[in-house]
C-alpha positions, 0 to 999 in steps of 0.5 A: 837620570834626574829622579822626581821625588815627593816630600814625605809628610813629617807625620808619616816620615820614617826611615827604615828600621836600621836608620837612626836620626841622631840630631834634632831638627832645625828651628822653623826660622832657619828651616824657612831659609834652608837648602832647596832640594830639587828633582829637576835637571841640573841648572834648571829651576827647582820644581820640588823643595825639601825642608831640612830634616825631612826625608824623600823616597826614591828607587833605582831601576834599570831605566836609570842612567849609569853613574860615571864613577861606578857604572851603577844605576844612579839618581841625581838630586839638586840643592842650593846651598850657601857658603859656610853651610854644613850639610849632612846627607844620609842614604839608607836602604833595606834593598841595596848597598848604597853609595853617595856622591856630592858634586859642587856647582862646577860639576866636580865631585867633592866627596863620596861615601859607601858605608859610613852610616853603618849597615851598608848605608851611606853618609856625607858630611860637608861644609859648603865652600861656595854658594850655588847649586850642588848635585847629589848622586844616589847609587849603589856599590854593586853595578846592577843593583836596584831597589828603593831607598830613603834620602835625608838632607839636613844641616850638620850640627856638630858639637865641640870635642869634650876634653875630660880632665885626668884625675890622677890615673883615671877619668870618666864621662858619658857619651851622648848626642851632644858630643863630637862625632868621629867620621867612622865611630860616632860620638867621642870624648877625649882625655889628655895625658902628659907623657914623657918620651920613653914611657910606656902607657897602658890605657884601658877604655871601659864601659858597661853600656857599650863596646868601647873603641879607643885612639891614642893621638901624639902631641901632634894630634896624629893617631899612633894606635887604635884598638877595639877589644883587648881580646879578653873583654870588650874594653879597648886597651891602648899600649904605646911607648912614647917617642916624644914628651908632651900632651897625648890625647886618648879618644873615647868612642864606641865600636858601633855608631850611635852608642851612648852611655858612661865610660871610664879611662884608666892610665898606667905608666910602666917602666920597662924592665931589663930582664935577662933571657930565661934558659930553657932546655929540650922538651921543656914547656914553659908558661909565660905572660907578655906584659908591658914591663917586658923588654921590647921586640925590635919594633916595640912589641912586648917580648920574652926572650929565652936561650937554649944551648945547641951543638952544631947540627942539632935541630931546634923546633919551637911552638909558641901558643896563646889563647890571649893573642896572635903569637909571633916567634923568632929564633936567633943564632949566637951572634944575634942574627935572626934565622927564622920568624913565624906567625901562624904555622902552628895553626889557630894564630899560634906559631912554630919554627925550626932551625938546624944549628950551624955552630955551638952556642946559645941560641935565642928564642923570642916569644912575642905577639903580632901586635902590641898584645899582652897575656898568657902563653906557652912555649915548647922547645924540642931539640933533636938530631937530624936523621939521615934523609934519602938524598944524593950528593952533588959536587960543584960543577957536576951535572945531574941527569935524572927523571922524576917519576913514581920511584921517587917520593910523592909530593906531600900535596898535589901531583908530582914527585920530589928528589933531594940533593945536598952540596957543601957550600962556604960562606961568601961563595957565589953559587949558581943552580940551573935546571933545564926545564920549566917542568920542575921547581927548585927549592933551596935550604941553608944548613941553618934550616932557613928555607928559600922563598917562604916557610915550610910546614915543620911540626913538633916531631923532628925533621921533615924531608918534604918541608919544601912543599909549601914554599913560595918560589919565584922564577921571574927575576923578582928576588927572594922572599923570606928566609934566604932569597935568591935572584932568579933568571927566566931561562928556564930555572936559575938561582944565584946567591952568595952563601952566608954560612958554611955547611951542607946545603939542600936542593929539592927538585919537584915535578907537578905531574904524575907523568915522568919528568926528565931534567938536568941540573947543575950546581956551580960556583961563580967568581967569589966577590967579597962585599966592601963595607963603607962607614956612614956617619949619623946625619950623613947622606951618601950616594951609591949605585947598585950594579953587577959589580956588587955582591949579591945579598945573601938574604935576597939574592939582589945586588947590595952595598954594605955600610957600618953605622956607629951609635954612641947614645941610646935614642930613636934613629932613622935610616932612609934609602931613596931611589928613582931607579928601583924599589929599595930594600933596607936591612939593619943588623947589630947586637940583637937587632935585625930589622928590614923594610921595603916600602914605607915611603912609596917604593923607598924603605925607612927603618925607624928604631930605638938603638943602643950604643954599638956598631950596626951594619946597614944593607942597601939593596933592592926588593927585586934584582935591579940596578941604579942610583940611590941615596942613603941617609941616617939621623937621630930622630930625637935630636930635635923635638917636634915643632908645634907652634900657634898660628892665626889667620893672617900670619905668614911663617918662614921656616926651614926643614933639615935632616934633624926635623922630625917626621910626620906619621901621616907622610913619613917625611919631615914636618912642622906642626901649627895649631890653628883656632877656628870658629864654626863656619870660619874659612881658612886658606893655607898655602905652602911654597918652597923653592927647595922641595915639593910641598905638602899640606894636611889639616887635622882636626881635634879627633886626629882625622885628616880632613883635607890634604893637598900637594900641588894646588897652588902650582909649581909644586906648591900646596894649598888647602881651602877649608871651612870649619864645621865646628869650633876647635883647635886644628893642626896644619901639618906642613911637610914634604911630598918626598921623604928626605926633602929639606930646605926653606919654605913659607906658610901663609894662612889667609881667610 
C-alpha cells in the first residue's frame, strides 16, 4: 500500500542508534528546489513533502500490500526528481532486515539493495537519468516480517577519489568524510604503483585507527585481488604476480563502513627465487615458511616443493599444518602427474593426503595454501608398507555372488557392511564393473591410492581398509569427481573407465542397511581403444567432436580427445574450449604442470597459466558423459599488450579483436579498454555494434566498480549503456564480447 508519512522535525529527528549520517545537509537554497517526497498514490499530486536531509518514519504491518519482487509486506513512497540529480536513499530499522527498491517514472525497477548500509540496513545511491516521479518501495528481506523503520532521502554528495603519491616504497593518507566512497566498504583513497609484468608485489595496508581493507586494480582498473586481514593482524595484505606492465592501483579502505583515520601503505617488489626441491625422508617433520620469493604453484600460489624417494608399493602419507593460513597439499608422481591434492582432511584447515607408489622414483610433495597466503607451517611425511587386507580376488570376466551381512566388517559410519575385492588391471584397459542392485554402492581405488569420486579419510597411521567411507559417488551418468572419475550408467550400478596405471585395483562394495543384502558383481574388460593424439599450434583453432568412438578419460570416465601443444617461449597462455552441446572440461599436463578447469565462461572451460618451454598434453572432454561438437583454441596472452586508449564524448572508434586480444577479467572474453573523463552530472551514451559478434559493454569507475553493463539494449545483439556520472573522474569503458572466443570488427560510439 502507499503509506502516509509524517515529517520528523529536525529538532527531534534521530535515526536509530545503528544509523549514522555521513554527509552534511544541503544548503537551504538548494533544499527549496529539492525532491518532493509523497505518500499519495503513484501519479497523483503530492500530499506531503520532505525536504532533503530529513527523515520519515514508517511501519510495515500485515495490512500492507505484498512486494511483487519479494512477496514481503511493502510501503510505497513517491518523489519527483530532475535528470542528473544524484540521490541517496537510506532505510534503517532495529526491528526488521530491511530491503529497498527504486522504480523509475515508467514503473521499471532500476535498483535494489539489502544490506549495503551495514547492520542489515539498506541503501541506494543513484543518479537520475530522466526527470519525473520515482517510486521507492520499503520492504523486508524476510517474507512475513513487520515493524517500524526510518527512511531518509537526500542528495548524494560524492567526492572525487584522492590518489596519493607513492614515495619510494611507502605512502600515507587519512580516510575522512571528504573521500570517495566504495559501494560496500565506505571511504577509500588510492595509491598508484608502477609494476612490470612478471613482478610479484606485496602491498600491506596498515592503520592504527581501523581494520583495513584493500583492493588491487590492474592497469585496466579491474580488481584482481582484495583482502581484509593477513591472518596475523588486521592489516590487509595484497599479493599478486603482475601479468601486464603499467600503472596498478591500490585502493585503501576499511572493513567497516564509516571508519576514518590515518593509514599507511608499503609496497615490496619480489623476484621469484628458482629454489630446487628439498629432499625429505620418512618420519621427517620439517618446519618451513611460505614466502613471496617461493616458486609459484600452478595457479600462482606460493609453494615449497619437497621430494621423497619411494619404492613401488610403498605408501606415503603426508600432513601439512599451519596456524598462519589454510594449508593445501599436493603429491605428484616421478613424471609430474598430480596423484592427489587436499585442503582440509587433517581438520582445522590443515591438509593430509596418502598415495601408494606405482613405480620406483622421486615423488614430489607440494606444500602451499588455499589462497595467496604466506607464513610458517610444518610438514610430516610417513612411508609405510601396505599391510595385507582381508580382500578377495576377482578375475576379469568373473561374476561374484555374495551377501553383505553381519559377518562382514561394518561400515565406519552409518548402518551397513563392506566387502573388498581386488583385480589386476593394465594402463589403457577399458574396464566395466557392474552390480545387480541399487542396494549397494561401488567404490574403486587405483593402485596409486587415487580414490574414485572423492577423498577418503586417511590418517597418519598407515593404510585404512575402510578409506572408502567418505567418498562421493554418482550413479546417474554424471561422470566422476575428484581423483579417478568413472562414467556411470543408471542400470543399476555400472562403472566404466579406461585404466591409467598398471597394478592392483580395489573395489569396495557397501550396503546401507543392517539387514542382509545379496548382490552379484562382474568385472569385465571391453574393447581396448587407444587415444589418438593431435597436434595443435599456438594461436590455432580446431574443431572436434566427442562421441562413443573416442577413448574415455582416465580422470573423468567421459569421452575425450587429446592434443599436444609445443611452447617455445615462457609466457602466459590460454587454452579455451567452447561447445553448445555439452558442459566442457579441460586438462593440461606437462612437466610439473597439471591444471584443469570446468566453467570459466558459462559452461565453457578456460585454462590460463604461465608455461615454460616444453610439450604439453591437452585433454578436451566434458564434465559429464556427453557427446557433441566443440572448438579448441590456444593463444599466447602476452603477445599483445592491453589496449587502453583515451576516448571523449562525440568520438567514434572502429577497431577489431582477434585471437591475440587480451581478455577482460570481468567477462573472460577479448576486450579493449577506453578511458573517459566525465564531470559530475554529465551523461554519456556508449553504443557498441558489430556484424561479427555479440557485443558487450561495461563501465567501470575509478574504484574498479562495474557501475553499469549491457548486452543487447541497442538491438541486433548490440550493446548500449546510458549513464550519468555522480562525480567527476576517469571512467573505463570495457568493450568486449558476450561469448569468449568471439573475434572481428566493431564500432564504438560515445555520445552525450
